[in-house]
N, C-alpha and C positions, 0 to 999 in steps of 0.2 A: 504494500500500500504506500502510495506517495502521500506525504503529509506536509503540513505547514510547520513553521517553527524550526527548532533545532533540537533533536533528541539524540542521546547517545545510542550506540549500537548494543542491543541486548545480546550478550555472549555468555556461553556456559562456563568458559574458563574464568571470566570475570566474576560471575556469580559464585562459583566454587571458591575463588580466592576470598571473596567477601565473607563467606561462611566460615573460613578459617581464621578470621581476624580475632585477635585478643587485644583488648585495650592496653596499650603500652604507656600511655600518658607521656609523650615526648616533651622535652623542654622546648621553649620557643626557639632557642638556638639550634637544636637538632632539627626542628621542623623547617626553619629557614634554610639551613645547610642542605637539607634534602631537596628542597625546591631549587636551589641554585644548581645542584648536580643534575637534577632532572631536566631543567630548561636548557642547560648548556652541553649536555652529553650526546646530543643528537648527531646522527650520521646523515640525516636527510634535510637538515636545515641548520642555520647558524645564527647565533646571537652573541655578539661581542660587546664588551663594555659593561656587563651587568655588575662587575666588581666595583664599578664607580658608584653604584647605588648601595651605600653603606647600611641603610636602615631597612629592616624587613619586619612585617607584621602579619600575623594571621588575620584573615578577614572572612566574613560570611559571604563567600563567593566573590564575584567581581562587583555585584550590585552595591554592596556596602561601600566599596571604593568610589563608585560613581556618585553615591549620595554625598560622601564627604568632599569630593572634588567640587560638587555643586555648592555645598555649604561654604567651602573655602573661597570660591571665586564668584559666587552668585551676586554679591552686592557690589562688586567692583569691576566685573568683566561681563562681556556678552558670552554666555555659554554657547558652544558651537559643536556641531557634528555634521558630517557630510551626509547628504540625502542617501538613504538606504542603510544607514547604520542602525544599530540596536534601538528600537523605538522607546526603550526605557528612558533614554536620555531626554527625549521630549516630555515624557510623562513626569519625570522627577523635576524637570525645570518648568513645569506648567505655570508656576507663579513667579518665575524669574525671567530675566531677559535672555531669551534663547533664539538661536537662528540655525536653520538648515543651510548648509553650504553646497554649492554645485561645482566649484572649480577653485584651484589654489588662489586665484586673484581675489576671491571673495573674502579671504582672510585679511584682517586688518588689526592694527594695534588696539589692544583692549579686549581682544577675544581670548577665550580659554577653550581649548579643543580636546575633545575625547574622540579617539580614532581606533577602530579595531584593525588588527593586523594578523592574518589576512582580513580583508574587508568583509563585513557581514553580508552585504548584498550579493556579492558574486564570488566569494571564496578564493580570492587572490588579492595581492596588494592593490590598494586603490590606485587608479591611473595617476601618474605623475606624483607618486608617493614621495620620492626624494625632493621634488620641487616644493611640495607642501611643507616638509620639514625644514627645508632651507629657508622658506619664507617665514616660518615660525621662529627660526633662529634669528633672522633679520629683525623681526618685529617684536621680539621678546614675548612671544605667545606661549604660555605654559601648555604642555601637552601631556595628557594621560594616554599611554599606549596600552591598549586592551589586547592581551594574548589569550583570550578565553578559548580560542580554537587551536592553541599550540599543539596539544596532544593528538589532534586529528588532522594536522596540516603537514605539508611537505614543500620542498623547493623554495625556501625562504632564506634571506640573508640580510642582516643589518648590523651595523657597528654603532652602538648607542653613543659612543664617544664623539661621533661626528655631529650629534644633535643634542646640545645642552638644553634645548627647549623641552626635551622629554624629561619631565620632572618626576613622573611616576610610571612604573611598569607593573601591571596587574595581571593575574591569571587565576584560573580555578580548574578543578578536575570534573566539573559537572558534565561537560561534553565528552570528555575523554573516557570516562569509566562508568558504564551502567551500574546502577545502585547508589552512586555518589551524588546524583543530581539534586537530591533533597537534603544532603548533609552539608552543603555549602562549604566546601573545602577550598578556600581561597588564600591568596597571598598578595601583599602590596610591597613593592620595593620602591624606595624613594632616595633621591640624591641627598636631600637635607632632612633633618628631623622634622616631622610634622606633628605639631602639638595639637592633637584633635581627639575625638572620641575613640577612634581605632587605636591610636597609640596608648591612650589611657587604659582601655580594656586589656591590652596586652601587658602593660606595665604592672597592673594590679592582679593579674591572673584571672581575669573574667572571660577569657576566650574559651571556645568550645574544644576542650581537650580530646573529647571522643572523636570529633571530626579531624583534628590534627593527627590523632593516632591512625585513623583510616587513611588519611593522605599519605603518611609515611609508609604504611603497609602496602599501598598500591604503587607508589613511586619507586620503592625499592624492588618491586617485582616486575613492573611493566614500564619499559622505556617510553619516551614521548614519540618514538617511531613505531611503536607496537601496532597501533591501529592501522596504519597504512600497510605495514608488512603483513598483517593478518588478513585484512579485508580488501587490499588493493585490487587483486585479480577479480574478485566478485564485483567490486565497484565498477570496474571498466565494463563488465558484462551487463550490468544493470543500465548504465548510461547508454550503451549500444541498443539494448532492448527497448528503451523508452525514447530513443533518439534525443538524448540530453547531451549538452556540452559538459565535458569533465571540468572539474575545478581542482584547486590545490587543497580542498577540504573534503575528507573522505565521506562525509554524509550529505554533501550537496551536489546536485546537478542543475544545470541551467537550461532554459529554453526561451525562445522568442515567439513560440507558437501561441496564438491567442486562446487556444483550447485550454491553456493553463492560466487563464486570466485570474482565477480565484487565488492563485499563489502570488499575485502582485503584492509587493511591499512598498509601492509608491514610486519606484524607479521606472520610468517609462520604457516599455518594451522588454523588460527583463523579468523573468519568473524564476524564482529560486525554489527548488523542490528538495525536501529532505527525504532521502532514500534509506535512512538507517533501518527501518523495519524490514527492508528487502535484503539487508546484510546480516540479519540476525540468524543464529542457529538455535534459537529457542522458539517454541510454539506457544 
């Protein structure tokens, strides 16, 4: 079944591994170290410069990071996202100054940008991705880089040291591992210390240690390349079967066929379909 949204692939190995979990209550340092290893150990994609982000926090998925980014910049900046990105940004900014962007030239001084990488609308880096970040560098626009799809993506490369405008890098395991989507296993890396509700919760031990334990349990066992290496062959078969354009995200196929109009997310002529159900080995 082709579905809307973005759902992890239901897989028997993942389910079995979850059932073997025993709560280990990792420290915050252990959790953050595990995330650093998991994000940077890929053979299929490359992220450099994460060691320049000295501060790491457990977060309730990526959405808590988006909330606090909006709180930080909502009174002083125009919150921005490119058309087709996660609609949550518009929802959380409903009572703030928010703007959807269409091109790099739409960015202006005083903006604060949230951007998924690969981009949510079409499962690859946003067109003119480097130009966007260069302009943010030039105009001192703070950027939150959303890596929610890191564990289901491939063929990506970035050097964060080239883009000091990126002040936060966030990710979660909700899309990578079936059964974790409701456990909100997230992380926030920041260049500078962020004195906010997220840091406070981590400093006083109010974070969800059970979710942290689950995160370490999975990241130690399954690399961020596991999904593509496990499901890549079947993914290509499904895309061919439904005449979908393949993406760099293993759960998404694209079409321009109007028969898929119900899958429109607002980006003209592009329909993003989630095929995770067709990759499952569970009934």
